[in-house]
C-alpha positions as CSV (number, residue, x, y, z in Angstrom):
1,M,-10.0,18.3,23.9
2,I,-6.7,18.9,22.0
3,K,-6.9,21.9,19.9
4,V,-3.8,22.5,17.7
5,T,-3.6,25.7,15.8
6,L,-1.1,26.0,12.8
7,P,1.3,28.3,14.5
8,I,1.5,25.8,17.5
9,A,2.0,23.0,15.1
10,T,4.8,25.0,13.3
11,A,6.6,25.3,16.7
12,M,6.2,21.7,17.5
13,T,7.4,20.5,14.0
14,M,10.6,22.8,14.5
15,L,11.4,20.6,17.8
16,L,11.1,17.5,15.6
17,S,13.1,18.6,12.7
18,T,16.6,18.0,14.4
19,A,15.8,14.4,15.0
20,A,14.4,14.0,11.4
21,I,17.6,15.4,9.6
22,A,19.4,12.2,10.0
23,Q,16.4,10.0,8.4
24,D,15.8,9.9,4.7
25,V,12.2,9.6,5.1
26,V,10.1,10.4,8.2
27,I,6.6,9.0,8.3
28,G,3.9,10.4,10.7
29,V,1.7,8.1,12.9
30,P,-1.6,9.4,13.9
31,N,-3.2,7.8,16.9
32,W,-5.6,5.0,15.4
33,A,-4.8,1.5,14.5
34,S,-5.1,1.4,10.8
35,A,-2.8,4.5,10.4
36,A,-0.1,2.7,12.6
37,A,-0.2,-0.3,10.6
38,T,0.0,1.4,7.3
39,A,2.8,3.6,8.6
40,N,4.7,0.5,9.6
41,I,4.0,-1.2,6.3
42,L,5.3,1.9,4.2
43,K,8.4,2.1,6.5
44,I,9.3,-1.7,5.9
45,A,8.5,-1.4,2.1
46,I,10.6,1.6,1.6
47,E,13.6,0.1,3.6
48,D,13.5,-3.2,1.9
49,N,13.2,-2.0,-1.6
50,L,15.3,1.3,-1.5
51,G,17.6,0.8,1.4
52,L,16.7,4.2,2.9
53,E,16.6,4.9,6.6
54,V,12.9,5.5,7.6
55,A,11.6,6.8,10.9
56,L,8.4,6.9,12.5
57,Q,7.1,10.1,14.3
58,N,3.9,10.3,16.4
59,G,1.7,13.2,15.6
60,T,-1.8,14.7,15.1
61,N,-3.1,15.5,11.8
62,P,-2.4,19.2,11.8
63,I,1.2,18.6,13.1
64,I,1.8,16.2,10.3
65,F,0.6,18.2,7.6
66,E,2.7,21.2,8.9
67,A,5.8,19.0,9.3
68,M,5.2,17.7,5.5
69,D,5.0,21.6,4.7
70,T,8.3,22.3,6.4
71,G,10.1,19.1,5.5
72,S,10.5,17.6,8.9
73,M,8.2,14.9,8.0
74,H,7.3,13.5,4.6
75,V,4.2,11.1,4.9
76,H,0.9,10.9,6.2
77,P,-0.2,7.2,5.9
78,E,-4.0,7.7,6.3
79,V,-5.7,10.8,5.7
80,W,-9.7,10.8,5.9
81,M,-11.4,12.9,3.5
82,P,-13.5,15.0,3.8
83,N,-12.6,15.1,7.4
84,Q,-9.3,16.8,6.7
85,Q,-10.7,19.0,3.9
86,N,-9.3,22.2,5.6
87,L,-5.7,20.8,5.8
88,Y,-6.1,19.6,2.0
89,D,-7.0,23.2,1.0
90,T,-4.2,24.7,2.9
91,F,-1.3,22.5,2.0
92,V,-2.3,20.7,-1.3
93,T,-4.4,23.4,-2.9
94,E,-3.0,26.7,-1.6
95,R,0.6,25.9,-0.6
96,G,1.1,23.1,-3.0
97,S,3.8,21.5,-0.6
98,V,1.8,18.3,0.0
99,A,0.4,15.7,-2.7
100,M,-2.4,13.2,-2.3
101,N,-2.1,9.6,-3.5
102,P,-5.3,9.3,-5.7
103,N,-5.9,5.7,-4.8
104,T,-8.3,5.4,-2.0
105,V,-10.1,3.1,0.5
106,L,-13.8,3.7,0.8
107,S,-15.2,4.3,4.2
108,D,-18.4,5.6,6.0
109,Q,-19.2,7.3,9.2
110,N,-22.2,6.9,11.3
111,I,-23.7,6.8,14.8
112,C,-24.5,3.2,16.0
113,V,-26.2,1.4,18.7
114,T,-26.1,-2.3,19.3
115,R,-29.1,-4.2,18.1
116,A,-30.0,-5.1,21.8
117,T,-30.0,-1.4,22.4
118,Q,-32.3,-0.8,19.5
119,E,-34.6,-3.5,20.6
120,R,-34.8,-2.3,24.1
121,T,-35.3,1.5,23.4
122,G,-36.8,1.3,19.8
123,I,-34.5,4.0,18.6
124,V,-34.1,4.2,14.8
125,A,-33.1,7.7,13.7
126,L,-30.3,9.7,15.1
127,S,-32.7,12.8,15.5
128,E,-34.6,10.8,18.2
129,L,-31.8,11.6,20.8
130,T,-33.1,15.2,20.9
131,D,-36.0,13.7,22.9
132,P,-35.1,13.6,26.6
133,I,-37.0,10.5,27.2
134,M,-35.0,8.8,24.6
135,S,-31.6,10.2,25.6
136,A,-32.4,9.0,29.4
137,N,-31.9,5.5,28.1
138,F,-28.1,6.4,27.6
139,D,-27.7,8.2,31.0
140,T,-25.0,6.2,32.9
141,D,-24.3,8.7,35.7
142,G,-27.6,9.9,36.5
143,D,-27.2,13.6,35.6
144,G,-30.1,13.5,33.4
145,M,-28.3,13.7,30.1
146,G,-27.2,10.6,28.0
147,E,-23.6,9.9,27.0
148,M,-22.0,9.0,23.6
149,W,-18.6,8.4,22.3
150,I,-17.8,10.8,19.4
151,G,-14.2,9.9,18.8
152,G,-10.8,10.4,20.0
153,A,-9.3,13.8,21.1
154,G,-7.6,15.5,18.2
155,W,-9.6,13.6,15.4
156,A,-11.3,16.0,13.0
157,S,-14.2,13.7,12.9
158,T,-14.6,14.4,16.6
159,N,-15.1,18.1,15.9
160,V,-17.4,17.3,13.1
161,E,-19.6,15.0,15.5
162,K,-19.7,18.0,17.8
163,I,-21.2,20.2,15.0
164,R,-23.5,17.4,14.0
165,A,-24.7,17.2,17.7
166,Q,-25.4,20.9,17.7
167,S,-27.1,21.0,14.2
168,Y,-29.3,18.1,15.2
169,G,-30.0,19.4,18.6
170,Y,-29.0,16.3,20.7
171,A,-26.2,18.4,22.1
172,E,-28.8,19.6,24.5
173,T,-29.7,16.1,25.7
174,M,-26.4,14.1,25.2
175,Q,-22.9,14.6,26.7
176,M,-20.3,14.1,23.9
177,M,-17.5,11.8,25.3
178,E,-13.9,12.0,23.9
179,M,-11.6,9.3,24.7
180,D,-8.9,6.8,23.2
181,E,-10.7,4.3,20.9
182,A,-9.6,1.2,22.7
183,L,-11.3,2.7,25.9
184,A,-14.4,3.3,23.9
185,M,-14.5,-0.2,22.5
186,A,-14.0,-1.6,26.0
187,Q,-17.1,0.4,27.0
188,V,-19.1,-1.3,24.2
189,D,-17.8,-4.8,25.5
190,A,-19.0,-3.9,28.8
191,A,-22.4,-2.6,27.8
192,I,-23.0,-5.8,25.7
193,A,-22.0,-8.1,28.6
194,Q,-24.2,-6.1,31.1
195,D,-27.2,-5.7,28.7
196,K,-26.9,-2.0,28.9
197,N,-27.8,0.6,26.2
198,I,-24.9,2.3,24.3
199,V,-24.9,4.8,21.3
200,F,-21.4,5.8,19.9
201,Y,-19.6,7.0,16.7
202,C,-19.0,4.2,14.4
203,Y,-17.0,3.9,11.0
204,T,-15.6,1.5,8.5
205,P,-12.8,0.2,8.0
206,H,-13.1,-1.3,11.5
207,H,-13.1,-4.4,13.5
208,M,-16.3,-3.4,15.5
209,F,-18.6,-4.6,12.7
210,S,-17.2,-8.0,13.0
211,L,-17.3,-8.1,16.6
212,Y,-20.6,-6.7,17.4
213,D,-24.1,-6.7,16.0
214,L,-24.6,-3.2,15.3
215,V,-27.3,-0.9,13.9
216,K,-26.6,2.4,12.1
217,L,-29.2,5.1,13.1
218,T,-30.8,6.6,10.1
219,E,-30.2,10.1,8.9
220,P,-31.2,12.4,6.2
221,A,-29.0,12.0,3.0
222,Y,-25.9,14.1,2.8
223,D,-26.5,17.5,1.5
224,A,-23.5,19.6,0.6
225,A,-25.5,22.7,0.8
226,K,-26.2,22.2,4.4
227,W,-22.7,21.2,5.4
228,N,-20.5,24.2,6.6
229,V,-17.9,22.5,8.5
230,V,-15.0,24.7,10.1
231,Q,-12.1,23.0,12.1
232,P,-10.7,24.7,15.2
233,T,-7.3,25.3,13.3
234,D,-9.2,27.7,11.1
235,D,-11.4,29.8,13.3
236,P,-11.8,30.0,17.1
237,N,-15.4,30.3,16.8
238,W,-15.7,27.1,14.8
239,L,-18.5,25.4,16.5
240,E,-20.7,28.5,16.4
241,V,-20.3,29.0,12.6
242,S,-20.5,25.5,11.5
243,T,-23.6,23.4,10.5
244,A,-23.9,19.8,9.6
245,P,-27.6,18.5,10.1
246,T,-27.3,15.6,7.6
247,A,-25.4,12.3,7.2
248,W,-21.7,12.3,6.4
249,D,-20.6,12.3,2.8
250,A,-19.0,9.3,1.3
251,T,-15.4,9.1,3.0
252,R,-12.1,8.2,1.3
253,L,-8.8,7.3,3.1
254,H,-5.5,8.5,1.0
255,V,-1.7,8.4,1.6
256,F,-0.4,12.0,1.4
257,Y,3.3,12.9,1.3
258,S,5.7,15.8,0.8
259,V,6.1,17.4,-2.6
260,A,9.6,17.9,-1.7
261,L,10.3,14.3,-1.7
262,A,10.4,14.1,-5.3
263,D,13.6,16.0,-5.3
264,T,15.2,14.5,-2.2
265,Q,14.1,10.8,-2.6
266,P,12.4,10.5,-6.0
267,L,12.1,6.8,-5.9
268,A,10.4,7.1,-2.5
269,A,8.0,9.7,-3.9
270,T,7.0,7.3,-6.9
271,M,6.3,4.4,-4.7
272,L,4.1,6.7,-2.4
273,A,2.2,7.9,-5.4
274,N,1.5,4.3,-6.3
275,V,0.6,2.7,-2.9
276,S,-2.7,1.1,-2.9
277,F,-4.9,-0.7,-0.3
278,D,-8.5,-2.0,-0.2
279,T,-11.1,-2.0,2.3
280,E,-10.6,-5.6,3.3
281,Q,-6.9,-5.2,3.8
282,V,-7.5,-2.2,6.1
283,N,-10.0,-4.1,8.0
284,G,-7.6,-6.8,8.6
285,M,-4.9,-4.4,9.8
286,V,-7.4,-3.0,12.3
287,Y,-8.4,-6.4,13.6
288,A,-4.9,-7.6,14.0
289,L,-3.8,-4.5,16.0
290,S,-6.9,-3.9,17.9
291,V,-8.4,-7.4,18.6
292,E,-5.5,-9.7,18.3
293,G,-3.1,-7.2,19.9
294,K,-0.3,-7.5,17.5
295,D,2.6,-5.1,17.7
296,P,2.3,-2.9,14.6
297,A,5.9,-3.4,13.6
298,V,5.7,-7.2,13.7
299,F,2.5,-7.1,11.9
300,A,3.8,-5.0,9.2
301,R,6.7,-7.3,8.6
302,E,4.2,-10.3,8.1
303,W,2.0,-8.2,5.9
304,V,4.9,-7.1,3.6
305,D,6.2,-10.7,3.6
306,A,2.6,-12.1,2.7
307,N,2.0,-9.5,0.1
308,G,5.2,-9.2,-1.9
309,S,3.8,-8.8,-5.4
310,L,1.5,-6.0,-4.3
311,V,4.4,-4.1,-2.6
312,D,6.5,-4.7,-5.6
313,A,3.9,-3.2,-7.9
314,W,4.2,0.2,-5.8
315,F,7.8,0.5,-7.0
316,K,7.0,0.2,-10.8
């Protein structure tokens, strides 16, 4: 698992700063499809309408936030809240160096099985995975424990899913698998083709719900009083001190950007405060990149050309 502390992130952003100096705007690109699509859309929209030089720079969530704080990056195209609450608290609330676009794309996060898996095993509730008899249905390597994909390395949600597994108790019966999303979806494809059971982290917006017949496992409703989620960037003992024994809270996706951009590129800052997408549009982005295999830059050019009136509204 990749664990990036803020001091390490600071050192890494310093390495990026020299390359960023020549660019008017630098947009961070996290490692999932909708963020890549959004980053490229923002790049083309800014270049077309403002004539600025815009660079894209890969980075994890902590690195992009630290870079927005120092000025070596200016934009995070898709921040999942409350997943990144710790980064929000540090850079928006405490330091005041990063701003959040108020427009949001609504999302949800769950643990899913395929409908065929549910029919074979009878599983309905997430808590049933604590039963060794049930978890054995998901044992693919014969070690006596089931396996489940909980997200990509470096995702805040992956850490939260580890906390949830510990809080529910299925960390004792299931192995938490971290891997690239494309590999995880390939495993879902294979399980369906071979009539095998599979359980995994699922979320919207995402193309998985249009490709597969999925069932969300039931959970107790979100209870803020029972959620105490600490990320590894904040405490080396984060897993031991955290609890999350209920469903996720409603999830919101936002564009974040550096406050300093209002001084260096005020028109770009105004545009970033106005950007707005809806869930259907983000679903389309994920489908185009993940299923159709489109290049993010090519897709973004097509998207901007097809949504001219919406893009124009961002600059008013």
